[in-house]
N, CA, C and O atoms as a GROMACS GRO file, in nm:
protein
  260
    1MET      N    1  13.183  16.864  -3.119
    1MET     CA    2  13.100  16.964  -3.178
    1MET      C    3  13.121  16.964  -3.333
    1MET      O    4  13.234  16.965  -3.381
    2THR      N    5  13.015  16.962  -3.403
    2THR     CA    6  13.028  16.959  -3.547
    2THR      C    7  13.021  17.099  -3.605
    2THR      O    8  12.980  17.194  -3.538
    3LYS      N    9  13.063  17.109  -3.731
    3LYS     CA   10  13.056  17.236  -3.804
    3LYS      C   11  12.911  17.288  -3.802
    3LYS      O   12  12.887  17.406  -3.779
    4GLU      N   13  12.818  17.200  -3.825
    4GLU     CA   14  12.676  17.238  -3.828
    4GLU      C   15  12.629  17.292  -3.692
    4GLU      O   16  12.550  17.387  -3.688
    5GLU      N   17  12.677  17.233  -3.581
    5GLU     CA   18  12.639  17.283  -3.448
    5GLU      C   19  12.694  17.423  -3.426
    5GLU      O   20  12.626  17.508  -3.368
    6ILE      N   21  12.817  17.447  -3.472
    6ILE     CA   22  12.875  17.581  -3.455
    6ILE      C   23  12.800  17.684  -3.540
    6ILE      O   24  12.777  17.796  -3.496
    7ILE      N   25  12.764  17.645  -3.660
    7ILE     CA   26  12.689  17.737  -3.746
    7ILE      C   27  12.551  17.767  -3.685
    7ILE      O   28  12.506  17.882  -3.686
    8GLU      N   29  12.483  17.664  -3.632
    8GLU     CA   30  12.357  17.685  -3.566
    8GLU      C   31  12.368  17.781  -3.446
    8GLU      O   32  12.283  17.868  -3.427
    9MET      N   33  12.473  17.766  -3.367
    9MET     CA   34  12.493  17.859  -3.256
    9MET      C   35  12.515  18.000  -3.307
    9MET      O   36  12.462  18.095  -3.250
   10ALA      N   37  12.590  18.015  -3.412
   10ALA     CA   38  12.613  18.150  -3.469
   10ALA      C   39  12.480  18.211  -3.517
   10ALA      O   40  12.457  18.331  -3.500
   11ARG      N   41  12.395  18.130  -3.576
   11ARG     CA   42  12.266  18.181  -3.620
   11ARG      C   43  12.180  18.226  -3.505
   11ARG      O   44  12.108  18.326  -3.513
   12LYS      N   45  12.187  18.148  -3.394
   12LYS     CA   46  12.112  18.187  -3.274
   12LYS      C   47  12.160  18.318  -3.214
   12LYS      O   48  12.087  18.384  -3.141
   13CYS      N   49  12.285  18.354  -3.246
   13CYS     CA   50  12.344  18.479  -3.196
   13CYS      C   51  12.320  18.592  -3.294
   13CYS      O   52  12.366  18.704  -3.271
   14GLY      N   53  12.250  18.567  -3.401
   14GLY     CA   54  12.220  18.674  -3.492
   14GLY      C   55  12.294  18.672  -3.623
   14GLY      O   56  12.272  18.761  -3.705
   15TRP      N   57  12.381  18.575  -3.647
   15TRP     CA   58  12.454  18.572  -3.778
   15TRP      C   59  12.356  18.522  -3.881
   15TRP      O   60  12.318  18.405  -3.882
   16ASP      N   61  12.316  18.615  -3.970
   16ASP     CA   62  12.216  18.581  -4.065
   16ASP      C   63  12.255  18.639  -4.203
   16ASP      O   64  12.174  18.704  -4.269
   17SER      N   65  12.378  18.614  -4.244
   17SER     CA   66  12.427  18.666  -4.368
   17SER      C   67  12.379  18.579  -4.483
   17SER      O   68  12.346  18.462  -4.464
   18PRO      N   69  12.377  18.637  -4.601
   18PRO     CA   70  12.339  18.562  -4.722
   18PRO      C   71  12.441  18.446  -4.742
   18PRO      O   72  12.558  18.459  -4.704
   19ALA      N   73  12.397  18.338  -4.801
   19ALA     CA   74  12.485  18.221  -4.822
   19ALA      C   75  12.615  18.256  -4.890
   19ALA      O   76  12.719  18.199  -4.856
   20SER      N   77  12.612  18.348  -4.983
   20SER     CA   78  12.734  18.385  -5.055
   20SER      C   79  12.839  18.444  -4.961
   20SER      O   80  12.958  18.440  -4.994
   21ASN      N   81  12.802  18.498  -4.848
   21ASN     CA   82  12.897  18.556  -4.754
   21ASN      C   83  12.932  18.462  -4.641
   21ASN      O   84  13.002  18.502  -4.548
   22MET      N   85  12.885  18.340  -4.644
   22MET     CA   86  12.904  18.247  -4.533
   22MET      C   87  13.032  18.163  -4.547
   22MET      O   88  13.069  18.094  -4.452
   23ALA      N   89  13.097  18.164  -4.659
   23ALA     CA   90  13.219  18.079  -4.678
   23ALA      C   91  13.324  18.100  -4.572
   23ALA      O   92  13.375  18.001  -4.519
   24PRO      N   93  13.359  18.225  -4.536
   24PRO     CA   94  13.461  18.241  -4.430
   24PRO      C   95  13.410  18.185  -4.294
   24PRO      O   96  13.489  18.131  -4.216
   25PHE      N   97  13.281  18.197  -4.268
   25PHE     CA   98  13.229  18.146  -4.144
   25PHE      C   99  13.234  17.992  -4.144
   25PHE      O  100  13.269  17.933  -4.042
   26TYR      N  101  13.198  17.926  -4.256
   26TYR     CA  102  13.203  17.782  -4.262
   26TYR      C  103  13.348  17.734  -4.242
   26TYR      O  104  13.368  17.630  -4.180
   27ASN      N  105  13.446  17.805  -4.293
   27ASN     CA  106  13.585  17.769  -4.270
   27ASN      C  107  13.622  17.784  -4.124
   27ASN      O  108  13.694  17.701  -4.070
   28PHE      N  109  13.574  17.890  -4.059
   28PHE     CA  110  13.599  17.912  -3.917
   28PHE      C  111  13.537  17.801  -3.839
   28PHE      O  112  13.602  17.747  -3.750
   29ALA      N  113  13.412  17.764  -3.868
   29ALA     CA  114  13.343  17.656  -3.794
   29ALA      C  115  13.418  17.525  -3.809
   29ALA      O  116  13.428  17.448  -3.714
   30LYS      N  117  13.471  17.500  -3.926
   30LYS     CA  118  13.547  17.377  -3.950
   30LYS      C  119  13.674  17.375  -3.860
   30LYS      O  120  13.705  17.272  -3.800
   31LEU      N  121  13.744  17.486  -3.852
   31LEU     CA  122  13.866  17.497  -3.771
   31LEU      C  123  13.834  17.481  -3.622
   31LEU      O  124  13.911  17.417  -3.549
   32VAL      N  125  13.725  17.537  -3.576
   32VAL     CA  126  13.686  17.522  -3.435
   32VAL      C  127  13.658  17.378  -3.402
   32VAL      O  128  13.707  17.327  -3.301
   33ALA      N  129  13.580  17.308  -3.486
   33ALA     CA  130  13.548  17.170  -3.466
   33ALA      C  131  13.673  17.081  -3.470
   33ALA      O  132  13.684  16.987  -3.392
   34GLU      N  133  13.767  17.111  -3.560
   34GLU     CA  134  13.891  17.030  -3.571
   34GLU      C  135  13.972  17.047  -3.443
   34GLU      O  136  14.027  16.950  -3.390
   35LYS      N  137  13.981  17.171  -3.394
   35LYS     CA  138  14.057  17.202  -3.272
   35LYS      C  139  14.000  17.126  -3.153
   35LYS      O  140  14.074  17.064  -3.076
   36GLU      N  141  13.864  17.131  -3.139
   36GLU     CA  142  13.798  17.062  -3.029
   36GLU      C  143  13.822  16.910  -3.036
   36GLU      O  144  13.851  16.848  -2.934
   37ARG      N  145  13.810  16.852  -3.156
   37ARG     CA  146  13.835  16.710  -3.169
   37ARG      C  147  13.976  16.672  -3.127
   37ARG      O  148  13.996  16.574  -3.054
   38GLU      N  149  14.073  16.751  -3.174
   38GLU     CA  150  14.211  16.721  -3.145
   38GLU      C  151  14.239  16.728  -2.995
   38GLU      O  152  14.309  16.642  -2.941
   39GLU      N  153  14.183  16.830  -2.926
   39GLU     CA  154  14.204  16.843  -2.782
   39GLU      C  155  14.142  16.722  -2.708
   39GLU      O  156  14.200  16.675  -2.610
   40CYS      N  157  14.028  16.675  -2.753
   40CYS     CA  158  13.966  16.554  -2.694
   40CYS      C  159  14.054  16.433  -2.720
   40CYS      O  160  14.079  16.354  -2.629
   41ALA      N  161  14.102  16.416  -2.844
   41ALA     CA  162  14.186  16.305  -2.876
   41ALA      C  163  14.314  16.302  -2.795
   41ALA      O  164  14.361  16.194  -2.756
   42LYS      N  165  14.372  16.419  -2.769
   42LYS     CA  166  14.493  16.425  -2.694
   42LYS      C  167  14.471  16.376  -2.548
   42LYS      O  168  14.562  16.318  -2.488
   43LEU      N  169  14.352  16.401  -2.493
   43LEU     CA  170  14.318  16.348  -2.362
   43LEU      C  171  14.320  16.198  -2.363
   43LEU      O  172  14.372  16.135  -2.271
   44CYS      N  173  14.263  16.139  -2.470
   44CYS     CA  174  14.263  15.992  -2.480
   44CYS      C  175  14.403  15.936  -2.502
   44CYS      O  176  14.435  15.827  -2.453
   45ASP      N  177  14.486  16.010  -2.575
   45ASP     CA  178  14.622  15.964  -2.593
   45ASP      C  179  14.698  15.942  -2.462
   45ASP      O  180  14.789  15.860  -2.453
   46GLY      N  181  14.657  16.021  -2.361
   46GLY     CA  182  14.722  16.009  -2.236
   46GLY      C  183  14.672  15.897  -2.148
   46GLY      O  184  14.729  15.872  -2.041
   47TRP      N  185  14.566  15.828  -2.191
   47TRP     CA  186  14.514  15.719  -2.105
   47TRP      C  187  14.609  15.603  -2.110
   47TRP      O  188  14.665  15.571  -2.215
   48SER      N  189  14.627  15.541  -1.996
   48SER     CA  190  14.724  15.430  -1.986
   48SER      C  191  14.662  15.295  -2.023
   48SER      O  192  14.735  15.200  -2.050
   49HIS      N  193  14.531  15.285  -2.024
   49HIS     CA  194  14.471  15.156  -2.059
   49HIS      C  195  14.460  15.140  -2.211
   49HIS      O  196  14.474  15.238  -2.285
   50ALA      N  197  14.437  15.020  -2.255
   50ALA     CA  198  14.442  14.983  -2.395
   50ALA      C  199  14.343  15.061  -2.484
   50ALA      O  200  14.370  15.079  -2.603
   51ASN      N  201  14.231  15.107  -2.430
   51ASN     CA  202  14.128  15.170  -2.510
   51ASN      C  203  14.162  15.319  -2.542
   51ASN      O  204  14.092  15.383  -2.621
   52GLY      N  205  14.266  15.372  -2.483
   52GLY     CA  206  14.296  15.513  -2.508
   52GLY      C  207  14.329  15.539  -2.654
   52GLY      O  208  14.283  15.638  -2.712
   53ASP      N  209  14.409  15.452  -2.714
   53ASP     CA  210  14.445  15.473  -2.854
   53ASP      C  211  14.324  15.457  -2.942
   53ASP      O  212  14.307  15.535  -3.036
   54ASP      N  213  14.238  15.361  -2.915
   54ASP     CA  214  14.115  15.340  -2.994
   54ASP      C  215  14.023  15.463  -2.984
   54ASP      O  216  13.964  15.507  -3.083
   55CYS      N  217  14.015  15.517  -2.866
   55CYS     CA  218  13.929  15.633  -2.843
   55CYS      C  219  13.981  15.754  -2.921
   55CYS      O  220  13.903  15.825  -2.984
   56ALA      N  221  14.112  15.778  -2.916
   56ALA     CA  222  14.175  15.889  -2.986
   56ALA      C  223  14.155  15.873  -3.139
   56ALA      O  224  14.124  15.971  -3.207
   57GLU      N  225  14.174  15.756  -3.190
   57GLU     CA  226  14.155  15.728  -3.333
   57GLU      C  227  14.010  15.756  -3.376
   57GLU      O  228  13.987  15.814  -3.482
   58ALA      N  229  13.913  15.714  -3.293
   58ALA     CA  230  13.774  15.734  -3.324
   58ALA      C  231  13.741  15.881  -3.327
   58ALA      O  232  13.665  15.924  -3.414
   59ILE      N  233  13.794  15.958  -3.237
   59ILE     CA  234  13.765  16.101  -3.231
   59ILE      C  235  13.827  16.169  -3.356
   59ILE      O  236  13.761  16.249  -3.422
   60ARG      N  237  13.948  16.137  -3.386
   60ARG     CA  238  14.015  16.197  -3.502
   60ARG      C  239  13.944  16.157  -3.634
   60ARG      O  240  13.940  16.234  -3.730
   61ALA      N  241  13.889  16.040  -3.637
   61ALA     CA  242  13.820  15.994  -3.760
   61ALA      C  243  13.693  16.072  -3.786
   61ALA      O  244  13.647  16.077  -3.900
   62ARG      N  245  13.634  16.132  -3.684
   62ARG     CA  246  13.513  16.211  -3.704
   62ARG      C  247  13.538  16.324  -3.802
   62ARG      O  248  13.447  16.363  -3.875
   63GLY      N  249  13.658  16.376  -3.805
   63GLY     CA  250  13.686  16.482  -3.897
   63GLY      C  251  13.704  16.437  -4.040
   63GLY      O  252  13.715  16.522  -4.129
   64GLN      N  253  13.708  16.311  -4.065
   64GLN     CA  254  13.726  16.258  -4.197
   64GLN      C  255  13.594  16.226  -4.268
   64GLN      O  256  13.594  16.185  -4.384
   65GLU      N  257  13.483  16.246  -4.196
   65GLU     CA  258  13.350  16.216  -4.249
   65GLU      C  259  13.312  16.299  -4.364
   65GLU      O  260  13.202  16.284  -4.418
   0.00000   0.00000   0.00000
């Protein structure tokens, strides 16, 4: 889930604050996305086959975009 997807979901739920008041929400969205990526990467870390490490690295790299 990306920060943009989280923000879009919040808007669908009625979050319609002026842009100047959105900074805390953007930070929250970033933290949620980071947490989700890390949980997914941890699942890959546990894979016993060779692609597990590659999968985990790819997931973690999404946060560096």
